[in-house]
N, CA and C of each residue as an Amber inpcrd file, in Angstrom:
protein
   429
  38.9070000  60.8950000  34.0850000  38.8420000  61.5290000  35.5240000
  38.7100000  63.0600000  34.7960000  38.9240000  63.7270000  33.5930000
  38.7740000  64.8270000  33.4330000  37.5210000  65.2340000  32.9800000
  36.7570000  63.9640000  32.3070000  35.3860000  64.1600000  31.9700000
  34.2510000  64.3230000  33.0220000  34.6160000  63.4880000  34.2190000
  34.1920000  63.4900000  35.6570000  34.3030000  64.7730000  36.2870000
  35.4480000  65.3220000  36.2500000  35.8820000  66.7610000  36.5820000
  34.7700000  67.7040000  36.1270000  34.4890000  67.8990000  34.8280000
  33.9580000  68.8640000  34.1140000  32.5540000  68.5690000  34.2510000
  32.1220000  67.4030000  34.4600000  30.4810000  67.0690000  34.5500000
  30.2780000  67.7460000  35.9800000  31.1300000  67.4360000  37.1720000
  31.0300000  67.8060000  38.3230000  30.7430000  69.4300000  38.5260000
  31.7440000  70.0190000  37.9100000  31.9080000  71.5520000  37.3530000
  30.6380000  72.0810000  36.8890000  30.1230000  71.1810000  36.0120000
  28.7520000  71.6770000  35.1570000  27.5740000  71.6080000  36.4970000
  27.6320000  70.8190000  37.2820000  26.6890000  70.3450000  38.0950000
  26.8390000  71.7130000  39.1970000  28.1380000  71.7930000  39.5010000
  28.3780000  72.9520000  40.5550000  27.6150000  74.5610000  39.9270000
  28.0470000  74.6010000  38.8670000  27.4590000  75.9840000  38.2070000
  25.9540000  75.8630000  38.2130000  25.0610000  74.6350000  37.9220000
  23.8060000  74.6730000  37.7390000  23.3860000  74.8100000  39.2320000
  24.1690000  74.1720000  40.1230000  23.4340000  74.5090000  41.7630000
  23.6420000  75.7020000  41.9730000  24.9720000  76.4770000  41.6030000
  25.1420000  77.8400000  42.2360000  24.1630000  78.6360000  41.7560000
  23.6520000  78.4020000  40.5090000  22.6860000  79.2680000  39.6950000
  21.3880000  78.9640000  40.4260000  20.9290000  77.9080000  40.7180000
  19.6870000  77.7920000  41.3610000  19.5310000  78.4370000  42.8950000
  20.7670000  78.1700000  43.6710000  20.8940000  78.8630000  44.6810000
  21.0710000  80.5790000  44.8490000  21.2810000  80.9970000  43.8160000
  21.5620000  82.5220000  43.8420000  19.9250000  82.9710000  43.2790000
  19.5610000  82.1880000  42.4450000  18.1400000  82.4860000  42.0710000
  16.8370000  82.7850000  43.3540000  17.0770000  81.6930000  44.0540000
  16.5630000  81.8160000  45.5530000  16.9050000  82.6250000  46.1780000
  18.2780000  83.1990000  46.5180000  18.4780000  84.0630000  47.3710000
  18.4950000  85.3700000  46.8470000  17.9250000  85.8080000  45.5480000
  17.6120000  86.7200000  44.9310000  16.4600000  87.0940000  45.0330000
  15.5310000  85.9320000  44.8080000  13.9840000  86.1110000  45.0240000
  13.4190000  86.1770000  46.4560000  14.1320000  85.3180000  47.3800000
  13.1870000  85.2580000  48.7740000  13.3940000  86.6750000  49.4880000
  14.1240000  87.5000000  49.3190000  14.0790000  88.8430000  49.9600000
  12.9730000  89.6220000  49.3270000  12.7430000  89.4640000  47.7000000
  11.9720000  90.1500000  47.2310000  10.4960000  89.8230000  47.7400000
  10.1790000  88.4830000  48.1960000   8.9390000  87.8040000  48.3640000
   8.8480000  88.6680000  49.8910000   9.9010000  88.8620000  50.7900000
   9.7770000  89.6050000  52.0870000   9.3440000  90.6310000  51.8530000
   9.9360000  91.5090000  51.0160000   9.3220000  92.8460000  50.6800000
   7.7700000  93.0620000  50.5140000   7.2260000  92.1600000  49.5840000
   5.7910000  92.1170000  49.2650000   4.9890000  91.5600000  50.5200000
   5.6220000  90.5560000  51.3020000   4.7310000  89.9080000  52.5120000
   4.9550000  91.3520000  53.6240000   5.6450000  92.1270000  53.5670000
   5.4340000  93.3600000  54.7490000   4.4130000  93.9990000  54.6910000
   3.7880000  94.1770000  53.2970000   2.7060000  94.8850000  52.8170000
   1.4880000  93.9320000  53.2780000   1.5780000  92.7240000  53.3250000
   0.2450000  91.7590000  53.4470000  -0.2800000  91.9910000  55.0670000
  -1.3920000  92.4850000  55.3530000  -1.9800000  92.0780000  56.7790000
  -1.7480000  90.8860000  57.2230000  -1.2190000  90.6850000  58.4890000
  -0.8770000  89.3550000  59.2240000  -2.4530000  88.7140000  59.2070000
  -2.3540000  87.3640000  58.9050000  -3.2970000  86.5050000  58.9020000
  -4.1400000  86.7110000  57.6980000  -4.0700000  87.4610000  56.7970000
  -4.9410000  87.6560000  55.5000000  -4.2550000  86.4890000  54.5110000
  -5.0110000  86.0940000  53.4610000  -4.9550000  85.2900000  52.3810000
  -3.8180000  85.4660000  51.8530000  -3.4610000  86.6690000  51.6480000
  -2.2970000  87.1570000  50.6780000  -0.8790000  86.5260000  51.8230000
  -1.0130000  86.9960000  52.9430000  -0.0500000  86.7050000  53.8220000
   0.3740000  85.1150000  53.7720000  -0.8650000  84.0200000  53.8520000
  -0.7620000  82.8830000  54.1000000  -0.0960000  82.4160000  52.6820000
  -0.4720000  82.8460000  51.5420000   0.1160000  82.6220000  50.4620000
   1.7970000  82.7890000  50.1990000   2.0690000  84.0750000  50.9340000
   3.5480000  84.4820000  50.8090000   4.0490000  83.4380000  51.8350000
   3.7510000  82.7130000  52.8920000   4.2780000  81.8680000  53.9110000
   4.4110000  80.8260000  53.1380000   3.4280000  80.2360000  52.1070000
   3.7580000  78.8020000  51.5970000   4.8460000  79.1520000  50.5470000
   4.7140000  80.3170000  49.7960000   5.7320000  80.5420000  48.5840000
   7.5470000  80.5650000  49.1280000   7.4980000  81.0630000  50.4500000
   8.4860000  81.4480000  51.1110000   9.1590000  80.0610000  51.5190000
   8.4520000  79.3700000  52.2590000   8.8900000  77.9780000  52.8880000
   9.0920000  77.0590000  51.4560000   8.6190000  77.0800000  50.5330000
   8.7310000  76.0270000  49.3500000   9.9950000  76.5510000  48.7300000
  10.2770000  77.7590000  48.4970000  11.5040000  78.0740000  48.0920000
  12.7060000  77.9970000  48.9020000  12.5540000  78.0310000  49.9170000
  13.6100000  77.6510000  50.8770000  13.7060000  76.1440000  51.0460000
  12.8940000  75.4330000  51.4600000  13.2380000  74.0450000  51.6590000
  13.2440000  73.3670000  50.1370000  12.7140000  73.5500000  48.8880000
  12.7180000  73.0270000  47.6860000  13.7500000  73.2860000  46.8760000
  14.3990000  74.6550000  46.8060000  15.0540000  75.0320000  45.9720000
  16.3760000  75.5210000  46.7210000  16.3120000  76.4180000  47.6970000
  17.6220000  77.2910000  47.9890000  18.3230000  76.3350000  49.1140000
  17.6340000  75.4450000  49.8570000  18.3460000  74.6710000  50.7970000
  19.3330000  73.4200000  49.7050000  18.5800000  72.7580000  49.0710000
  19.3840000  71.6580000  48.1340000  20.3020000  72.2080000  47.5790000
  19.8920000  73.4660000  46.8120000  20.8130000  74.0510000  46.0160000
  22.3240000  74.4050000  46.7290000  22.0750000  75.0000000  48.0140000
  23.2780000  75.4270000  49.1080000  24.2360000  74.3250000  49.1750000
  23.1900000  73.0540000  49.5340000  24.2830000  71.9320000  49.8020000
  24.9090000  71.0510000  48.7230000  24.3010000  71.2460000  47.5710000
  24.9870000  70.9760000  46.3050000  26.0910000  71.6950000  46.0930000
  25.8920000  72.7950000  45.9930000  27.0570000  73.9740000  45.7040000
  28.1050000  73.5630000  46.5720000  27.9440000  73.7270000  47.6900000
  29.1660000  73.3180000  48.9080000  29.5110000  72.1370000  48.4030000
  29.0230000  70.9560000  48.5200000  29.5170000  69.6470000  48.1730000
  30.4040000  69.5210000  46.8850000  29.7550000  70.0140000  46.0350000
  30.4600000  69.9680000  44.7430000  31.7110000  70.9740000  44.5440000
  31.5910000  72.2640000  45.4350000  32.6830000  73.1500000  45.2950000
  33.6340000  72.8150000  46.0960000  33.3870000  72.1920000  47.2820000
  34.7350000  71.5840000  48.0100000  35.1680000  70.5680000  47.2610000
  34.6400000  69.5380000  46.7330000  35.6140000  68.8250000  45.9940000
  36.1200000  69.1930000  44.7810000  35.6370000  70.1390000  44.1520000
  36.3910000  70.8260000  42.8590000  37.5570000  71.3820000  43.4930000
  37.4840000  72.1290000  44.4650000  38.6670000  72.8560000  45.2680000
  39.6770000  72.0880000  45.5100000  39.4160000  70.8000000  45.9550000
  40.4560000  69.9430000  46.5960000  40.8950000  69.1540000  45.2140000
  40.1370000  68.7040000  44.3570000  40.6230000  67.9660000  43.1820000
  41.2740000  68.8620000  41.8980000  40.7760000  70.0410000  41.7330000
  41.1950000  70.9390000  40.8650000  42.4730000  71.7360000  41.3580000
  42.3710000  72.3320000  42.5410000  43.3250000  73.2110000  43.1650000
  44.1790000  72.8420000  44.4900000  43.5490000  71.6980000  44.8950000
  44.4070000  71.4970000  46.0640000  44.3380000  72.3180000  47.3390000
  43.0660000  72.9360000  47.3620000  42.8320000  74.1310000  48.1310000
  43.8760000  75.0370000  48.3040000  44.4200000  75.2670000  47.0010000
  45.7040000  76.1780000  47.0730000  45.1580000  77.2760000  46.3270000
  45.6840000  78.7000000  46.5680000  45.4910000  79.7960000  45.8160000
  44.6450000  80.9910000  46.7110000  45.3930000  82.0810000  46.9390000
  44.6060000  83.1550000  47.5830000  43.3080000  83.2120000  46.9490000
  43.3860000  83.3170000  45.8220000  41.6350000  83.7030000  44.9720000
  40.7740000  82.7630000  45.7150000  40.9100000  81.4800000  45.7100000
  40.2920000  80.3270000  46.2050000  39.8540000  80.2630000  47.7370000
  40.7210000  81.0910000  48.5250000  40.6150000  80.9890000  49.9160000
  39.6020000  82.4570000  49.9250000  39.8610000  83.3170000  49.1390000
  39.0260000  84.6110000  49.4140000  37.3290000  84.1320000  48.9850000
  37.4900000  83.3090000  47.9350000  36.1460000  82.8380000  47.2940000
  35.6590000  82.3660000  48.5450000  36.0730000  81.1840000  49.1360000
  35.6470000  80.3980000  50.0310000  34.8760000  81.2340000  51.0480000
  35.7220000  82.4340000  51.6290000  35.2240000  83.4790000  52.5100000
  34.1090000  84.1860000  52.2260000  33.8790000  84.4630000  50.9300000
  32.8100000  84.9190000  50.2530000  31.4990000  84.0800000  50.2990000
  31.8580000  82.4960000  50.2540000  30.5820000  81.9290000  50.0500000
  30.2700000  81.7440000  51.5530000  31.3340000  81.5010000  52.7090000
  30.8710000  81.3500000  54.0080000  29.6970000  82.6640000  54.1690000
  30.1950000  83.8120000  53.6160000  29.2470000  84.9000000  54.0170000
  27.9770000  84.5910000  53.3400000  27.9230000  84.3570000  52.1060000
  26.7410000  83.9560000  51.4940000  25.7170000  82.9890000  52.2720000
  26.4540000  81.8950000  52.7170000  25.9450000  81.0330000  53.4850000
  25.1820000  81.6680000  54.8140000  26.0110000  82.5550000  55.2490000
  25.4040000  83.3220000  56.6350000  24.5820000  84.0800000  56.1470000
  24.2870000  84.4190000  55.2030000  23.1660000  85.1600000  54.7330000
  21.8740000  84.3170000  54.5030000  22.0920000  83.1320000  53.9040000
  21.3000000  82.0810000  53.7110000  20.6210000  81.7800000  54.9570000
  21.5040000  81.7760000  56.3700000  20.7220000  81.5580000  57.3670000
  19.8760000  82.5640000  58.1040000  20.0240000  83.7390000  57.7590000
  19.5030000  85.1180000  57.9790000  18.3430000  84.7880000  57.5600000
  18.3250000  84.6680000  56.0110000  17.2060000  84.3180000  55.2070000
  16.1900000  83.0800000  55.9170000  16.7080000  81.9220000  56.2960000
  16.0010000  80.8210000  56.6750000  15.2660000  81.1930000  58.1580000
  15.9510000  81.8000000  59.0650000  15.2440000  82.5170000  60.1590000
  14.1960000  83.7560000  59.8440000  14.4130000  84.3210000  58.9140000
  13.4870000  85.3340000  58.5150000  12.2290000  84.6850000  57.8140000
  12.4180000  83.5210000  57.1040000  10.9190000  82.6770000  56.8670000
  10.2680000  82.3620000  57.7690000  10.9560000  81.6820000  58.7000000
  10.3240000  81.2890000  60.3290000   9.5960000  82.3090000  60.9970000
  10.2990000  83.5310000  61.0510000   9.9010000  84.9460000  61.6170000
   8.3190000  85.2580000  60.9570000   8.3410000  85.0960000  59.6500000
   7.4170000  85.3520000  58.6050000   6.2400000  84.2820000  59.0460000
   6.6340000  83.0670000  58.9360000   5.7490000  82.2350000  59.2390000
   5.0030000  82.1230000  60.4780000   5.6990000  82.6760000  61.5150000
   5.0970000  82.8390000  62.8440000   4.3780000  84.3680000  62.9090000
   4.2720000  84.8550000  62.4010000   3.7300000  86.2940000  61.9350000
   4.4380000  87.1210000  63.1430000   5.7720000  87.0060000  63.3270000
   6.7210000  87.8260000  63.9850000   7.7640000  88.8070000  63.6350000
   7.3420000  88.9190000  62.0150000   8.2750000  89.9490000  61.4720000
   8.0870000  91.3380000  62.1300000   9.0590000  92.2050000  62.2590000
   9.3080000  93.3290000  62.7840000   9.8970000  94.5280000  61.9340000
  10.5760000  93.7970000  60.6500000  11.3880000  94.6360000  60.2850000
  10.5780000  95.2010000  59.0310000  10.8700000  96.6070000  58.4510000
  10.1590000  97.1560000  57.3870000  10.4920000  96.5570000  55.9430000
   9.8350000  96.9150000  54.9520000  10.0520000  96.2970000  53.8530000
  11.4810000  97.0390000  53.2020000  11.7300000  98.1100000  53.6010000
  12.8620000  98.7780000  53.1080000  14.2480000  97.7840000  53.5150000
  14.1330000  97.2690000  54.9320000  15.1550000  96.3780000  55.3830000
  15.4940000  95.3330000  54.1680000  14.4740000  94.6770000  53.7720000
  14.4140000  93.5990000  53.0160000  15.0520000  93.9670000  51.8590000
  14.5210000  95.2630000  51.1060000  15.0660000  95.6850000  50.0510000
  16.8160000  95.8410000  49.8670000  17.2160000  96.4520000  51.1680000
  18.5460000  96.3710000  51.2170000  19.3600000  95.1600000  51.5390000
  18.8820000  94.3620000  52.0160000  19.1840000  92.9710000  52.3190000
  19.3720000  92.0200000  50.8160000  18.3730000  92.6900000  49.9580000
  18.3660000  91.9940000  48.5940000  19.6340000  92.2780000  48.0710000
  20.1680000  93.2900000  48.2510000  21.6640000  93.3690000  47.5520000
  22.7820000  92.7430000  48.1110000  22.7420000  92.3660000  49.2170000
  23.9600000  91.2400000  50.0480000  24.0940000  90.1950000  49.1200000
  23.2150000  89.5490000  48.5280000  23.8210000  88.2300000  47.7840000
  24.2670000  88.6900000  46.4780000  23.7520000  89.8630000  46.1120000
  24.4280000  90.3350000  44.4890000  25.7170000  90.7420000  44.5040000
  26.0410000  91.4810000  45.7760000  27.4660000  91.9210000  45.9290000
  28.3970000  90.8070000  46.2030000  28.0860000  89.9190000  47.0990000
  28.7920000  88.7360000  47.5070000  28.8390000  87.8030000  46.0020000
  27.9680000  87.5860000  45.3250000  27.9320000  86.8130000  43.9470000
  28.9210000  87.3700000  43.0390000  28.9390000  88.8440000  42.8990000
  29.8960000  89.7540000  42.2270000  31.3750000  89.3570000  42.2430000
  31.5950000  89.4030000  43.6970000  32.9200000  89.1330000  44.1110000
  33.2920000  87.7270000  43.9750000  32.4130000  86.8540000  44.0270000
  32.6680000  85.4210000  43.8810000  33.0060000  85.3640000  42.3840000
  32.1190000  85.5530000  41.5230000  32.4910000  85.2080000  40.0930000
  34.1000000  85.9220000  39.6840000  34.1720000  87.4560000  39.9850000
  35.2350000  87.9580000  39.7370000  36.4470000  86.9650000  40.3270000
  36.3720000  86.5240000  41.6360000  37.5700000  85.8350000  42.0580000
  37.7240000  84.6510000  41.1090000  36.5120000  83.8860000  40.9570000
  36.8210000  82.4610000  40.0280000  37.3360000  82.9040000  38.4970000
  36.7950000  84.0270000  38.1200000  37.2510000  84.1750000  36.4740000
  38.5340000  85.0290000  36.2480000  38.7690000  86.0070000  37.1290000
  40.1620000  86.6440000  37.0330000  41.0030000  85.9910000  37.5800000
  40.8590000  85.3610000  38.9140000  41.9400000  84.7030000  39.9480000
  43.0360000  85.9330000  40.2330000  42.7060000  87.0440000  40.5860000
  43.6290000  88.2310000  40.8270000  44.8760000  87.9290000  41.9330000
  44.8350000  87.0080000  42.6310000  45.8330000  86.4740000  43.3570000
  45.9380000  84.7220000  43.9240000
């Protein structure tokens, strides 16, 4: 059982890396998409890139992260520990950010974006801050 736990833990870390890579890259695509004229070839290319990134990488990685993470939290810690509860709260916030990004992908796809590039530059920092908090909680386990 110990080997199985370690394999699932490794898969969890891989899923987290894939999820975070997408969550950090997608807002950058939005920044560049803001500068592309609606209906242009460049805008259409960004739409494809954003949709594929969300559907093929970010969504499956989030699902795998959650499923594996919940199993590991139960099997390894019995859902006990203040650090674990705080981590889950931050992952819930990261998931909410994921939801916002999915909505923004739809808005760009429908040429309905009204936000400036600066907004997406700021939103690009949210997953980074959440990730830093999550990593600190997992490694340091401060409480």
